[in-house]
Structures are given as structure tokens and as C-alpha cells.
C-alpha positions, 0 to 999 in steps of 0.5 A: 500500500502506498501511503503518506507514512510509507513514503514519509518512512522511505524519505527518512530512511534515506535522508537519515544517512546525512543525519546523525542518529539523535537527528534521525531519532527525533525526527522520526519520533515527531513523525510518529507522534505528530504527523502519521496519526493524521495523515499517515493513512493518507495516499500521497495523491490526496495532497496534490488534489487537496492543494491548488498547484501554488499552495503544494510550494508553500506546503513543501517550504513549511515541510523544509522549514519544520525539518530545518527547525528540528534539525536545528538549523534555524 
């Protein structure tokens, strides 16, 4: 099944190679606690239909900001 959670976990596994172990743990814990309970079961294509194309860029910017905050880069 292709869900937001499955895609996000694949993304996390790919990105974790660039992060130290504690950063990877914190990001996954945050996803588990705050994102997956609500958005995890949804299909990724749901988000494309939910937002007009311009808002997809805003949503991606917001996601990058959240990750940067979790990494302590801002």
C-alpha cells in the first residue's frame, strides 16, 4: 500500500544517512507522534488534489522549515 506514512518513512530512511543518529531519531519520533496519526493513512496523491499547485510549493516550503527547525538549523 502506498500511503503518506510509507513514503515518509522511505524519505526518512534515505535522509537518515545524512543525519546523525539523534537527529534521525528525533525526526522519526516527531513524525510518529504528530504527523502519522492523522496524515499517515492517506495516499500521497490526496495532497496534490487538496492543494492548488501554488499551495503545494508553500506546503513544501513549510515542510522544509519544520525539518530545519527539528535539525536546529534555524
